[in-house]
C-alpha positions in Angstrom: 104.1 93.9 102.5 104.8 94.4 106.2 108.0 93.3 107.9 108.7 92.9 111.6 112.1 93.1 113.2 113.5 92.1 116.6 115.1 95.5 117.3 115.7 99.0 116.0 119.4 98.1 115.6 118.5 95.3 113.1 116.3 97.7 111.1 119.2 100.2 111.0 121.6 97.5 109.8 119.1 96.8 107.0 119.0 100.5 106.1 122.8 100.7 106.1 123.7 97.4 104.4 120.8 96.3 102.1 118.1 98.9 101.4 119.9 100.8 98.7 120.9 97.6 96.8 117.3 96.4 96.9 115.9 99.7 95.8 118.3 99.8 92.9 116.9 96.5 91.7 113.4 98.0 91.4 114.6 100.7 88.9 113.5 98.5 86.0 109.9 98.7 87.2 110.0 102.5 87.6 106.5 104.1 87.2 104.8 100.7 87.5 104.4 100.6 91.3 104.3 102.8 94.4 106.4 102.2 97.5 106.4 103.9 100.8 108.3 103.2 104.0 106.8 103.7 107.4 108.2 102.7 110.8 105.5 101.8 113.3 105.9 101.2 117.0 104.0 98.5 118.8 101.9 100.0 121.5 100.1 97.0 122.9 100.2 93.3 122.1 97.2 91.1 122.9 
């Protein structure tokens, strides 16, 4: 799944306010999926 955000500040707010709670909900599926987080910067839009 990929997400887009309008600003780095919005992404930081997600990290600060929501990310940990959402990760905790995935504990019941431990060992059944792989997750990784990568921030990408748009270089050029066409």
